[in-house]
C-alpha positions, 0 to 999 in steps of 0.5 A: 438832549439824549441821555448819556450812555455808559460805555460797556464794562467789558469788551470782548477780544473781537471788540478790543484793538489789535495788539500793538506790540510785537510778538516778542515784546508781548512774550517778554511782558507776559512772562516777566510782568504779568502778575498771577491771579489765583482763584479767591480762597472763597471759591467753592466747587463742592458738588461740581464735576470737571474734565481735564484732558491731559490731566495726568502730568504737567499743566494739566495735573497741577490744574487738577490739583488747583480745582481739587483744592477748591473742593471739587467733588468729582474730577475726570482725568482724560488720559491716553493710557489708563496704566500711565495715568494711575500714578496721577490719579492715585496721588490726587486721591491721596491728597484730596480723599473726599473727591471722586477721581476717575480716569477715562481714556482719550486718544486725541489723535483718534477721532474714534476715541474722541467720539467714544469719550464724548458719547460716554460724557453725553450718556447717563454714566455722568449725571453732572458736568460743570466744566471742561478744560482741554489741555492736551497738545503736542509740539513736535520736531518733525512732520508726521501724518496721522495714520487714520485721518491723514492729516499732519499731527500737530494740526490734527491734535491741537486744532481739529481734534480739540475743536471736535471734542469741544463741539461734542461736549457742548450738549452735556455742559449745557444740560448737565450743569445746574439751571442759572449756572452755565457750563464752562468750556476752557480750550488751552491755547498759547501766546505763540498764536501771536507769532504765527506768520501763516504764510499759507493762509491764502491756499485752498483747500486750507487744511489739506495744505498742512499735510504736504510732506514733500519738503523736510521741516526744520525745528523752526518750521515746526515751531511755526506749525505749532504757532499756526495750530494755536492760531487757527483757534483764534480764527475758529473760536468766535464763530463757534461761540456764536452758536452758543448762548453764554447763559448755556455754556461759557467758551473761552481760550486761555494761555498758560504761558511758557512754563517749567515742568510742562511736557510740551517740549518732550520731543526736543532732543540733544543740543536743541533740547538743552537750549530749550531747557535753558531758555525755559529756565531763564524765561518760564513760569512755574507750572503751577502759576501756568496751571492757574490760568486754566482755573481762572479761565474756567472758574473765575472768569464770567460771561464776559470771557465768552468767545474770548482769548484770555491771556495773563488772567485777563480777556485780551486781543486775538492775534493781530491778523484776526482784525485784518479785513482780508482774514475774513475769507480765510475764517469762512474757508477754515470754518467750512472745511472744518465742518465738512471734516466733522461731518461724520460726527454730526457737528453741524447738527450739534451746533444747531441744536445748541441754539434751541 
């Protein structure tokens, strides 16, 4: 008789069954029934260095506070404007005077800025890097094209720019974290990925299809665009993670949920702005609870979260469409087009180098 084998302790997101609840039911359960899980009080990040993009306000700022409360030694706030980030840095320095808090400029809508930031991270300027939390994102109410890349703004920042930065930070996270302690890369996602209809998923080329400005977009259209921008991360992450040994770097996507105090909806004005604010008052988490999901994914979760979607403080299934066999060619197309987009930054070479 063959010996019995124990089932795996942890299932990855891809190994899980697709979600059975509808998107709205998932949202309600997440917002009202999920229990926050704070990092253990014994967590000690002494000596460690972290990067948080968009750390000057909202969820990013609260994540910085929580990391520093766990004795993080060196924090780099990646911000669009050094001048506007000074107040946040000054507040963190007052609250945690023993930590080194720096401001580094990063404009997520600019490939040149992303490359310059990554070059600085990978240089001798930064001797150590333990984790990076890529929090910067945007949600717009109107269509707009990035003037330097020609891509629609939401897809540019939330998917293309974020994934480029993720790839370019991998070498530093691998080589500048201590032996036996893999670097950590947490990309901020959203449960709205479960709501994406992605009607244009079979269009080729795929990325260019998002740049069509011929039809005016409603607020509802832009909400769908935001959901799709986050869903693209679900399609992209498993392939990205396959290039990286979790002994070197653990990569995951974390969902903070809908949060009060987040600046994500800053472009919503007038009646719609009031309606969104009221909806958040009723359903949203506090911003510190939302930020705890980042810390959980980047600090508490282990290698079992590599290549996974972390929702409600646990490894969870990707959006249902990911598991559809018909989605395979879409994943291939997205990967190939994205790698071609990143050719100027030698992203393929970076990923191949991660296998060595």
